[in-house]
C-alpha positions in Angstrom: 100.1 60.4 -27.3 97.6 57.9 -26.3 96.4 57.9 -22.6 97.0 54.7 -20.5 93.9 52.5 -20.2 91.8 53.0 -17.1 92.2 50.3 -14.5 89.2 48.5 -13.0 87.6 50.1 -10.0 88.2 47.0 -7.9 92.0 47.3 -8.4 92.2 50.3 -6.2 93.9 49.9 -2.9 91.1 51.1 -0.7 88.6 48.8 -2.2 90.9 45.7 -1.9 92.0 46.5 1.6 88.3 47.1 2.8 87.2 43.8 1.4 90.0 41.9 3.1 89.6 43.8 6.4 85.9 42.9 6.4 86.8 39.3 6.1 89.3 39.6 8.9 86.5 41.0 11.3 84.2 38.0 10.8 85.7 36.1 13.9 84.4 39.0 16.0 80.9 37.8 16.0 82.0 34.3 17.2 83.6 35.9 20.3 80.9 38.4 20.9 79.3 36.6 23.9 82.6 36.3 25.6 83.1 40.0 25.3 79.7 40.5 26.8 80.9 38.7 29.9 83.9 41.1 30.2 81.6 44.1 29.6 79.2 42.9 32.3 82.0 42.7 34.8 83.3 46.0 33.9 79.8 47.6 34.3 79.5 45.9 37.7 82.9 47.2 38.8 82.0 50.7 37.8 78.7 50.4 39.8 80.6 49.1 42.8 82.9 52.1 42.7 80.0 54.5 42.2 78.2 52.9 45.2 81.4 53.1 47.4 81.7 56.8 46.4 78.1 57.4 47.5 78.8 55.6 50.8 81.9 57.7 51.5 79.8 60.8 50.8 77.2 59.6 53.3 79.9 59.2 56.0 81.4 62.6 55.3 79.4 64.1 58.1 81.2 61.8 60.6 84.5 62.7 59.2 83.7 66.4 59.5 82.5 66.0 63.1 85.6 64.1 64.3 87.8 66.6 62.7 85.8 69.5 64.2 85.9 68.0 67.7 89.6 67.3 67.4 90.3 71.0 66.7 88.0 72.1 69.4 89.7 69.8 72.0 93.1 71.2 70.9 92.0 74.7 71.4 90.4 73.8 74.7 93.7 72.4 75.9 95.3 75.7 75.2 92.7 77.7 77.1 92.4 75.5 80.2 95.6 76.8 81.9 94.1 80.3 81.9 91.2 79.3 84.2 92.8 76.5 86.3 92.7 78.8 89.4 89.1 79.9 88.9 86.7 76.8 88.9 83.6 78.9 88.1 85.3 80.4 85.0 86.5 76.9 83.9 83.0 75.4 84.3 81.5 78.4 82.4 83.9 77.9 79.6 82.9 74.2 79.3 79.2 75.1 79.2 79.7 77.6 76.5 81.7 75.1 74.4 78.8 72.5 74.8 76.4 75.2 73.4 78.7 75.4 70.3 78.9 71.6 69.8 75.5 70.2 70.9 76.4 66.7 69.8 79.1 66.4 72.5 77.8 64.5 75.7 80.8 65.6 78.0 83.3 68.4 77.7 85.7 68.5 80.5 89.2 69.0 82.0 90.5 65.9 83.9 93.6 66.5 86.1 96.3 63.9 86.6 94.6 63.0 89.9 91.5 61.8 88.1 89.1 64.0 90.0 87.0 65.9 87.4 85.7 69.2 88.8 85.5 71.3 85.6 83.0 69.9 83.0 80.0 70.8 80.9 77.8 68.3 83.1 78.2 70.5 86.2 79.3 67.8 88.6 82.3 66.0 89.9 83.5 62.6 89.0 86.5 60.5 90.1 88.2 58.6 87.2 91.3 57.7 89.3 90.5 53.9 89.2 89.3 53.8 85.6 91.9 51.9 83.5 90.9 54.0 80.4 91.6 57.3 82.3 95.1 55.9 83.4 95.9 55.0 79.7 94.8 58.5 78.4 96.7 60.2 81.2 99.9 58.3 80.6 99.9 58.8 76.8 100.3 62.6 77.1 99.4 63.0 73.4 96.3 63.7 71.3 94.3 60.5 71.5 91.0 59.2 69.9 89.4 56.2 71.9 86.1 54.5 72.3 84.3 53.6 75.5 81.4 51.1 75.1 80.2 52.2 78.5 81.1 55.7 79.5 80.6 56.2 83.3 79.4 59.8 82.9 77.3 59.6 79.7 76.1 56.0 80.5 76.3 55.1 76.8 78.8 54.1 74.2 80.9 57.2 73.2 83.9 58.3 71.0 86.3 60.4 73.0 89.0 62.7 71.8 91.6 64.0 74.4 94.5 66.4 74.3 97.2 67.0 76.9 97.1 70.2 79.0 100.2 71.9 80.3 100.3 74.8 82.8 101.9 78.1 82.1 105.2 76.7 83.4 105.2 73.8 81.0 104.3 71.1 83.5 101.8 68.4 82.4 98.7 68.8 84.6 96.0 66.6 82.9 94.0 66.5 79.7 91.0 68.1 78.0 88.4 65.7 76.6 85.3 65.8 74.5 83.0 62.7 74.0 80.3 62.1 71.4 77.7 59.4 71.8 77.6 56.8 69.1 73.9 57.3 68.6 74.6 60.9 67.7 77.1 59.8 65.1 74.7 57.2 63.8 72.0 59.8 63.4 74.4 62.1 61.6 75.9 59.5 59.4 72.9 59.1 57.1 71.2 62.4 57.6 71.3 63.0 53.8 70.0 59.7 52.9 66.4 58.4 52.8 65.8 56.0 55.7 65.6 52.4 54.7 67.2 53.0 51.3 69.1 50.2 49.5 72.4 52.0 50.2 71.8 52.0 53.9 70.8 48.3 53.9 73.6 47.0 51.8 76.6 49.1 52.9 78.6 48.7 56.1 81.4 50.9 57.2 83.5 51.4 60.3 86.3 53.5 61.6 89.6 52.3 63.1 92.7 53.9 64.7 96.4 53.6 63.9 96.6 50.5 66.1 94.0 48.7 64.0 91.3 49.0 66.7 87.7 49.1 65.6 86.1 52.3 66.9 82.7 52.9 65.3 80.3 51.3 62.8 76.8 51.5 61.5 76.6 47.9 62.5 77.0 46.3 65.8 80.7 46.1 66.5 80.6 42.3 66.8 78.9 42.1 63.4 81.3 44.6 62.0 84.3 42.5 63.0 83.0 39.6 60.9 82.9 42.0 57.9 86.7 42.7 58.0 89.1 41.3 55.4 90.2 37.8 56.4 93.9 38.1 55.5 94.6 41.8 55.9 94.6 43.3 59.5 93.4 46.9 59.7 96.9 48.0 60.9 98.2 47.3 57.3 96.2 50.2 55.9 97.7 52.8 58.3 100.0 55.3 56.5 98.5 54.6 53.1 96.4 56.7 50.6 92.7 55.7 49.9 92.2 52.6 47.9 89.5 50.3 46.6 90.0 46.5 46.5 88.2 43.1 46.6 88.9 40.6 49.3 87.2 37.7 51.3 85.6 38.6 54.6 86.1 36.6 57.8 82.7 35.0 57.0 83.9 33.8 53.6 82.0 36.3 51.5 83.6 38.2 48.6 83.4 41.7 49.4 84.4 45.1 47.9 86.3 47.4 50.3 87.2 51.0 50.3 89.5 52.7 52.8 90.3 56.4 53.1 92.2 58.3 55.9 90.0 60.6 58.0 93.0 61.9 60.1 96.2 60.7 58.5 98.2 58.1 60.5 95.4 58.3 63.2 91.9 57.6 62.1 90.6 55.7 59.0 87.3 54.9 57.5 86.6 51.6 55.7 83.4 50.5 54.0 82.3 47.3 52.3 79.4 45.7 50.5 78.9 42.2 49.0 79.5 41.6 45.4 76.7 39.5 43.7 77.7 36.6 41.5 78.2 37.6 37.8 76.1 36.2 35.1 79.2 34.6 33.5 81.2 34.2 36.8 83.0 31.1 35.4 85.0 33.4 33.1 87.8 34.8 35.4 91.5 35.7 35.2 93.3 35.5 31.9 90.4 33.7 30.1 88.5 37.0 30.0 91.3 38.5 27.7 92.1 35.4 25.7 89.2 35.9 23.2 90.2 39.5 22.6 93.8 38.5 22.2 92.8 35.7 19.7 90.7 38.1 17.7 93.5 40.7 17.6 96.1 38.1 16.4 93.7 36.9 13.6 93.0 40.4 12.5 96.7 41.3 12.7 97.7 38.4 10.5 95.0 39.0 7.9 95.7 42.8 7.8 99.4 42.2 7.7 99.1 39.9 4.7 96.8 42.4 2.9 99.2 45.3 3.6 102.2 43.2 2.3 100.4 41.9 -0.8 98.8 45.2 -1.8 101.1 48.0 -0.6 104.3 47.2 1.3 106.1 45.0 -1.3 105.4 47.7 -4.0 106.5 50.6 -1.6 109.8 48.7 -1.0 110.5 48.5 -4.7 109.7 52.2 -5.1 111.7 53.0 -2.1 114.9 51.3 -3.4 114.7 53.3 -6.6 114.2 56.6 -4.6 117.1 55.9 -2.2 119.4 55.0 -5.2 118.5 58.2 -6.9 119.0 60.3 -3.7 122.5 58.8 -3.4 123.5 60.1 -6.8 122.7 57.2 -9.1 121.3 59.0 -12.2 120.7 55.9 -14.3 117.1 55.7 -15.5 115.5 52.7 -13.9 112.3 50.8 -14.9 110.2 50.2 -11.7 108.4 46.9 -11.9 105.1 47.2 -10.0 103.0 44.5 -11.4 99.6 43.9 -9.7 100.0 47.0 -7.7 97.0 49.2 -6.9 96.4 51.9 -9.4 97.4 54.7 -7.0 100.9 53.2 -6.5 101.3 52.5 -10.2 100.4 56.1 -11.0 102.9 57.2 -8.3 105.7 55.2 -9.8 105.1 56.6 -13.3 105.1 60.2 -11.8 108.3 59.4 -10.0 110.0 58.2 -13.1 108.9 61.3 -15.0 110.2 63.5 -12.1 113.6 61.8 -12.1 114.0 62.3 -15.8 113.1 66.0 -15.4 115.5 66.4 -12.5 118.3 64.6 -14.5 117.9 67.0 -17.4 117.7 70.0 -15.1 120.9 69.0 -13.3 122.8 68.6 -16.5 121.7 72.1 -17.7 122.5 73.5 -14.3 126.0 72.0 -14.3 126.7 73.5 -17.8 125.5 76.9 -16.5 127.5 76.7 -13.3 130.6 75.8 -15.3 130.1 78.8 -17.6 129.6 81.1 -14.6 132.7 79.7 -12.9 134.8 80.4 -15.9 133.4 84.0 -16.2 133.9 84.6 -12.4 137.4 83.3 -12.5 138.2 85.6 -15.5 136.7 88.5 -13.5 139.0 87.9 -10.5 141.9 87.5 -12.9 141.2 90.8 -14.7 140.7 92.6 -11.3 144.0 91.2 -10.0 145.8 92.3 -13.2 144.3 95.8 -13.1 145.4 96.2 -9.3 148.9 95.1 -10.4 148.7 97.6 -13.2 147.8 100.3 -10.7 150.7 99.2 -8.5 153.1 99.4 -11.3 151.9 103.0 -12.2 152.3 103.9 -8.5 155.9 102.6 -8.6 156.7 105.0 -11.5 155.0 107.8 -9.4 157.1 106.9 -6.3 160.3 107.2 -8.3 159.2 110.7 -9.5 158.0 112.0 -6.2 160.2 114.7 -4.8 159.3 114.6 -1.0 159.9 111.7 1.3 156.3 112.1 2.7 154.8 111.7 -0.7 156.8 108.6 -1.3 155.7 107.1 2.0 152.1 107.8 1.3 152.2 106.3 -2.1 154.1 103.3 -0.8 151.6 102.6 1.9 148.8 102.9 -0.7 150.7 100.5 -3.0 150.9 98.0 -0.2 147.1 98.1 0.4 146.6 97.6 -3.4 148.9 94.6 -3.5 147.0 93.1 -0.6 143.8 93.2 -2.6 145.5 91.9 -5.6 146.8 88.9 -3.5 143.2 88.2 -2.4 141.9 88.3 -6.0 144.8 86.0 -7.2 143.7 83.4 -4.5 140.1 83.6 -5.6 140.8 82.8 -9.2 143.3 80.1 -8.4 140.9 78.4 -5.9 138.6 75.7 -7.3 134.9 76.2 -6.6 135.4 80.0 -6.1 133.4 80.0 -2.9 136.3 80.6 -0.5 140.0 81.3 0.0 142.5 79.1 2.0 143.9 81.2 4.7 147.1 79.0 4.8 147.8 80.3 1.2 146.5 83.8 1.5 148.2 85.1 4.6 151.8 83.9 3.9 151.5 85.6 0.5 150.5 88.9 2.1 153.4 88.6 4.6 155.9 88.1 1.8 154.3 90.9 -0.3 154.5 93.4 2.6 158.0 92.3 3.6 159.3 92.6 0.0 158.0 96.2 -0.2 158.8 97.4 3.3 162.1 95.6 4.4 165.5 95.3 2.8 169.1 94.5 3.6 169.4 97.3 6.0 166.1 96.2 7.7 165.9 92.4 7.7 163.1 90.4 9.6 162.8 86.8 10.8 159.1 85.7 10.4 157.1 83.0 11.8 153.7 82.0 10.4 151.3 79.7 12.3 148.2 79.3 10.2 145.3 76.8 10.6 143.7 75.4 7.6 140.8 77.8 7.6 138.7 78.9 4.6 137.4 82.4 4.2 134.7 83.9 2.0 135.7 87.0 -0.1 133.7 89.3 2.2 136.0 88.2 5.1 139.2 87.6 3.1 139.4 91.1 1.8 139.0 93.1 5.1 141.1 90.5 6.9 143.9 91.0 4.3 143.8 94.7 4.4 143.9 94.6 8.2 146.9 92.3 8.2 148.7 94.6 5.7 148.1 97.6 8.0 149.2 95.6 11.1 152.4 94.4 9.4 153.2 97.8 8.0 152.8 99.3 11.5 155.0 96.5 13.0 157.7 97.0 10.5 157.6 100.7 10.9 158.2 100.6 14.6 160.4 97.4 14.8 163.8 99.3 15.0 165.3 96.3 13.0 169.0 96.8 11.9 171.4 94.7 9.9 173.0 93.5 13.1 169.8 92.8 14.9 166.9 91.6 12.5 163.4 92.3 13.6 161.1 89.4 14.5 157.5 89.0 13.3 155.0 86.3 14.3 151.6 85.9 12.5 149.1 83.5 13.8 145.5 82.5 12.6 144.1 79.8 14.8 140.8 78.2 15.5 139.2 79.3 18.8 136.4 76.9 19.7 133.4 76.4 17.4 133.4 78.9 14.5 135.6 81.6 16.0 139.1 82.3 14.7 141.9 84.6 16.3 144.4 86.5 14.2 147.5 87.7 16.1 150.4 89.9 14.8 153.3 90.2 17.2 156.5 92.3 16.8 159.4 91.5 19.1 161.1 94.9 18.9 160.7 97.9 21.2 162.0 101.4 21.2 163.4 103.4 24.2 161.5 106.4 25.5 162.9 109.5 27.1 163.0 107.8 30.6 165.1 104.9 29.3 162.3 102.3 29.5 161.2 100.2 26.4 157.6 100.3 25.2 155.9 99.1 22.0 154.5 101.9 19.8 151.1 101.3 18.2 150.1 103.3 15.1 147.8 106.1 15.9 147.4 107.6 12.4 145.3 106.5 9.4 146.5 102.9 9.8 145.0 102.7 13.2 141.7 104.1 11.8 141.7 101.6 8.9 142.3 98.7 11.4 139.4 99.8 13.5 137.1 100.0 10.4 138.2 96.5 9.2 137.6 95.1 12.6 134.0 96.5 12.5 133.5 95.2 9.0 134.5 91.7 10.2 132.2 91.9 13.2 135.1 91.0 15.5 136.7 92.4 18.6 140.3 94.0 18.8 142.9 93.7 21.6 146.3 95.2 21.6 148.9 95.7 24.3 152.5 95.1 25.4 154.0 91.7 25.8 157.4 90.8 27.5 159.2 91.0 24.2 157.1 93.2 22.0 153.7 94.6 21.0 150.7 92.5 20.0 147.5 93.0 18.0 144.7 90.4 18.4 141.6 90.0 16.4 138.8 87.6 17.3 136.0 87.1 14.7 133.5 84.4 13.6 134.2 82.6 10.4 131.3 82.7 7.9 129.3 79.4 8.0 129.6 79.4 4.2 133.3 78.8 4.4 133.9 76.7 7.6 136.7 74.3 6.8 136.4 70.6 7.5 137.5 69.5 11.0 140.8 68.1 10.0 144.4 68.7 11.0 147.0 68.6 8.2 150.3 67.1 8.9 152.0 70.4 8.1 153.3 72.4 11.1 153.8 76.2 11.3 156.3 77.7 8.9 160.0 77.4 10.1 161.8 80.6 11.0 163.3 82.0 7.8 165.1 85.3 7.1 163.4 87.6 4.7 165.8 90.2 3.6 163.4 91.7 1.0 166.2 93.2 -1.0 164.1 94.4 -3.9 164.6 98.1 -4.9 162.2 100.7 -6.4 163.9 100.0 -9.8 163.3 96.3 -9.4 159.6 96.9 -8.6 159.2 99.1 -11.6 160.2 96.1 -13.8 156.9 94.4 -12.8 155.1 93.8 -16.1 152.1 96.0 -16.7 148.9 93.8 -17.2 149.7 90.2 -16.2 152.8 88.2 -15.7 153.6 84.8 -17.0 152.3 83.0 -13.9 148.8 84.5 -14.3 147.9 82.7 -17.4 144.3 81.4 -16.8 
């Protein structure tokens, strides 16, 4: 066999696709300078964010100071009621606190009268006519405020106050601590080199929840001109930190950052001026338009290349694969003209594989058919042998002298015939994988009744069987269990010619893969006290039933009903034999009398070997 000619190296998919893709990327050079503009803006934006981060880090000392002072004032407000009656102790406490926080200019307790007598400055002062005092007094809540000209410190200060309540819960004044702005300014850039570019270009300020400007590294009048023109400071209250660009009141484009120092109370905002970009004329959507155009061109060229070299050939191969997967075993010629060598080799390999699979399937079908015939014959022979054993036992029953021996042989014969019924169902069922319960169980009921009942002991039966399928490993123990249960029910039925016994056999689905088998006899016997109870079997039959339940992996329930005794078995149907989810139009079998009038002599007439209906 000659080998196929080698295809040219340039026909390979990778080479073709690389060449076309290289051509598609040529427009990238044309748009390179526009991308430089976008990159320059991104670098500038990252630099601005880094600079704002450094600014916030420089202002961290102020944030820490205000938070520390706030906590100290809150603690001071809790301690003041303990020394209200001792002016000396109160003043000593203020002095000790001033040593702990040397940046504070005044630490004091101011009563509602406005006359300050307990402070770290060691002198009295009357604030009763001060409007700021009256405002702080009437608020009766923690408050941060600014006083451009504090009467005690004689300088601009930031004050933090906290209400004071006496031990009876009455509001008596407030505790206050003030820090001069010059101390805050000295602290703000303590970690930075004086005169650095950051200190020269960055402005920041604090404001309260009302949007009032409190402190700044600039003069407050100058800082007010740096604020965003169209967004009042109060709009940022209650929000998380953010960075944004806006126009200031002076008309400059600024970059702003705002973060909460004390949530819902004190905020820090910083800003610096953004220099004009080298390509400032490119703004908005025009920045992204070149990239979009380049992507569209590349997409179009790449799509054409993929369609021409790969996709159309893959579709052809896919149609053939799907057709084969759906059962079409006709050998097809796959036309992949001008396809890359890899796809052409794949198509040839696929055709060779389908030919091999088709041959293997044909051989496998022949083998399965042969095995099916052999297995069917095995089940047929087993059933015939069991019938042979049953016929021999019939002869032995007739020759037995004692009633006990006859009963034992008869019970054993019933179990053997149950096995024969299962094997008959197996060889009569197509596929040999499972047995239909709707055919198996009525056969067993008829078999047991024909052997155990008669004209003097008739029964009315009711079968309600779902269309379930059982594998042999479940059908055999289930059949034997049913035979034992029916034998027990017939034994204790108390049926007479005048009052036939009643038997109900049900096999129903019970959600998912579970099934429930129920055997109910409607007869009872009377005990010594005159009451009626159902009598379960406690001998070998009961032991066999328990063993079969364990073999099925199910659970057994039994007890007394209003009109009889019931035995219930719940088990899981093997996944290999789950029936299709369908409901047949047939209902449960109608009530029918089963007199079972066959005698021992009649049963002896069963042909040894196989009867006429068993011909394979």
